[in-house]
C-alpha positions in Angstrom: 4.4 -6.7 12.4 1.5 -8.7 13.6 2.6 -12.3 14.2 -0.3 -14.7 14.6 0.0 -18.4 14.8 -3.0 -18.6 12.5 -3.1 -15.4 10.4 -6.2 -14.7 8.4 -4.0 -13.6 5.4 -0.4 -14.6 4.8 1.8 -13.5 1.9 5.2 -15.1 1.6 7.8 -14.0 -1.0 5.1 -12.7 -3.3 6.2 -11.3 -6.7 4.1 -9.9 -9.5 5.3 -8.6 -12.9 3.5 -6.9 -15.7 5.9 -7.6 -18.6 9.2 -6.1 -17.4 7.5 -4.0 -14.7 8.0 -5.5 -11.2 4.7 -4.5 -9.5 5.2 -6.5 -6.3 8.7 -7.3 -5.1 9.1 -10.0 -2.4 6.1 -9.1 -0.2 6.0 -10.9 3.2 3.0 -10.0 5.3 0.8 -11.5 7.9 -2.6 -10.1 8.8 -4.3 -11.4 11.9 -8.0 -12.1 12.3 -9.9 -8.9 13.1 -6.8 -6.8 12.4 -7.4 -3.5 10.6 -4.7 -2.6 8.1 -4.3 0.6 6.1 -2.0 0.4 3.1 -0.6 3.7 1.8 2.0 5.0 -0.5 2.5 7.0 -3.7 0.8 6.2 -7.0 2.1 3.1 -8.7 3.6 1.7 -5.5 1.7 -1.6 -5.8 -1.0 -1.0 -3.2 -4.0 -1.9 -5.3 -2.1 -4.7 -7.0 -1.4 -6.2 -3.6 -5.0 -6.3 -2.4 -6.3 -7.4 -5.8 -3.9 -10.4 -5.5 -5.5 -11.3 -2.1 -8.7 -12.3 -3.9 -7.1 -13.3 -7.1 -8.4 -10.5 -9.3 -4.7 -10.4 -10.2 -2.5 -13.5 -10.2 0.9 -13.4 -8.6 3.8 -15.3 -10.3 5.9 -16.2 -7.4 5.5 -16.9 -3.7 2.4 -17.9 -1.8 -0.8 -16.2 -0.7 -3.0 -18.0 1.9 -6.3 -16.6 2.9 -8.4 -18.3 5.6 -6.1 -21.3 5.4 -6.7 -21.7 1.6 -3.8 -21.1 -0.8 -4.5 -19.1 -3.9 -3.3 -21.0 -6.9 -4.6 -21.6 -10.4 -7.1 -24.0 -8.8 -10.6 -22.5 -9.6 -12.1 -24.3 -6.5 -9.6 -22.6 -4.2 -10.2 -19.2 -5.8 -14.0 -19.5 -5.4 -13.6 -20.6 -1.8 -11.5 -17.5 -1.0 -13.7 -15.1 -2.9 -16.8 -16.4 -1.0 -15.1 -15.2 2.3 -13.5 -12.0 1.0 -15.6 -8.9 0.3 -14.2 -6.2 -2.0 -15.2 -2.6 -2.4 -13.7 -0.8 -5.4 -12.9 2.8 -6.3 -15.7 2.9 -8.9 -18.6 1.1 -7.1 -19.0 -1.5 -9.8 -22.8 -1.8 -9.3 -24.9 -3.3 -12.0 -26.8 -0.3 -13.5 -29.7 -2.3 -14.8 -30.5 -3.8 -11.4 -32.1 -2.0 -8.4 -30.1 -1.5 -5.3 -31.8 -4.4 -3.6 -31.2 -6.7 -6.6 -27.5 -5.7 -6.6 -27.3 -6.8 -3.0 -29.1 -10.1 -3.3 -27.5 -11.3 -6.5 -24.4 -13.0 -5.0 -26.1 -14.5 -1.9 -28.7 -16.1 -4.2 -26.4 -17.3 -6.9 -23.2 -18.1 -5.0 -24.4 -19.0 -1.5 -27.7 -20.6 -2.9 -29.7 -18.6 -0.4 -33.5 -18.3 -0.7 -34.5 -15.0 -2.2 -36.6 -14.0 0.8 -33.7 -14.7 3.2 -31.3 -12.8 1.0 -33.7 -9.8 0.8 -34.0 -9.8 4.6 -30.2 -9.7 4.9 -29.8 -7.1 2.2 -32.3 -4.8 3.9 -30.4 -5.3 7.2 -27.2 -4.1 5.6 -28.8 -1.3 3.7 -30.1 -0.1 7.0 -26.6 -0.5 8.5 -25.2 1.9 5.8 -28.3 4.2 6.3 -30.0 3.9 2.9 -32.8 1.4 3.3 -35.1 3.9 1.6 -33.1 3.6 -1.7 -33.6 -0.1 -2.1 -35.9 0.1 -5.1 -33.9 2.8 -7.0 -31.3 2.2 -9.6 -27.6 3.1 -9.1 -27.8 6.0 -11.5 -30.4 7.6 -9.2 -28.0 7.8 -6.3 -25.1 10.1 -5.4 -21.6 8.7 -5.5 -21.4 8.5 -1.7 -24.7 6.5 -1.6 -23.5 4.2 -4.4 -20.3 3.5 -2.5 -22.4 2.7 0.7 -24.5 0.3 -1.5 -21.2 -1.4 -2.6 -20.2 -1.9 1.0 -23.6 -3.3 1.9 -23.5 -5.6 -1.1 -20.1 -7.0 0.0 -21.4 -7.5 3.6 -24.4 -9.5 2.3 -22.0 -12.4 1.6 -21.0 -12.4 5.3 -17.3 -12.2 4.4 -14.5 -12.9 6.9 -12.3 -10.2 5.3 -13.2 -6.9 3.7 -10.8 -5.3 1.1 -11.2 -1.7 0.2 -9.4 -0.3 -2.9 -9.3 3.5 -2.5 -13.0 3.5 -1.8 -13.3 7.3 -1.5 -11.0 8.5 -4.2 -13.7 8.9 -6.9 -16.0 10.8 -4.5 -16.7 14.5 -4.1 -15.1 15.7 -0.8 -18.5 16.1 1.0 -19.4 12.5 0.2 -16.1 11.1 1.6 -17.2 11.4 5.2 -20.4 9.4 4.8 -18.4 6.5 3.3 -15.6 6.7 5.9 -18.2 6.8 8.8 -19.7 3.6 7.4 -16.2 2.0 7.3 -15.4 3.2 10.8 -18.6 1.5 12.2 -17.6 -1.7 10.4 -14.1 -1.5 12.0 -15.7 -1.1 15.4 -17.4 -4.4 15.0 -14.2 -6.3 14.6 -14.2 -7.0 10.8 -10.8 -8.0 9.3 -10.1 -5.0 7.0 -7.4 -4.2 4.5 -7.8 -0.7 3.1 -5.8 1.1 0.4 -6.5 4.8 1.0 -5.0 8.3 1.1 -7.4 9.2 4.0 -4.8 9.6 6.7 -7.3 10.7 9.3 -9.1 7.4 8.8 -5.8 5.5 9.1 -5.0 7.3 12.4 -8.5 6.6 13.8 -9.1 3.0 12.6 -5.9 1.2 11.7 -4.1 -1.3 14.0 -1.2 -1.0 11.6 -0.2 1.2 8.7 1.8 -0.4 5.9 3.7 2.0 3.6 4.6 0.8 0.1 6.9 2.2 -2.6 8.1 0.6 -5.9 6.3 -2.7 -5.2 7.9 -3.2 -1.8 6.8 -2.8 1.8 9.1 -0.1 3.1 7.7 0.4 6.6 4.9 -0.9 8.9 4.0 0.4 12.3 1.1 1.5 14.5 -0.5 4.7 13.3 1.0 6.7 16.2 4.5 5.5 15.3 4.0 5.9 11.6 2.7 9.4 11.6 4.7 10.8 14.5 8.0 9.0 13.9 8.3 7.6 10.4 11.6 5.6 10.0 12.4 5.7 6.4 13.2 8.8 4.3 10.7 7.7 1.7 7.8 7.6 4.2 8.9 11.0 5.7 8.8 12.5 2.2 5.4 10.9 1.5 3.9 12.1 4.7 5.3 15.7 4.3 3.6 15.8 0.9 0.2 14.3 1.9 -0.2 15.9 5.3 0.6 19.5 4.3 
């Protein structure tokens, strides 16, 4: 487990229920600045709920979550402060269909960061270039492939200059041939030292990019280890079973 005197993200004794369903069960986790974490596990294990709690898209009922030194509570000011520094890429792109690609990218910098439109446009074009689709800037999301839309979603998150990027199964809604283009984009981000927390079933990506793999089941962290240790020598029976199913 990464122990940092000043972690970027810290979860202590975090619990979350949906009615009687215990979605997160006593999560204790520290993520260091620039660390790259992959969270994996079977469906319904709490992976997506966990990262959605990190930017308060879901609220936890017990324990504490601190991001960049700010505790996530009911306090709207704290929530806004954390969200400004945390980019999120979803499974289903969540682009505004009535806005062009460029307009999607400059919306938050202009409204949230109060950036001048010209400056926001310059930054947006820089990141659209980074994800290799600057030529799509004036099209609408519906005119792009799924892989291109997901790359736009990544560029849009980067336009806010976040300290942390959260990815919630960013390739699971894509056709297989589009997965690689999105993963390549994420790998280049990882190489630049961005703090990343990624929920994914792409085990090749986890091997290549992660500093640490976290395996969850039934709302608990069952195991965490370096990719080499996790894939070659999983400790728990549950992770051995999961890997045997997903790797073969």
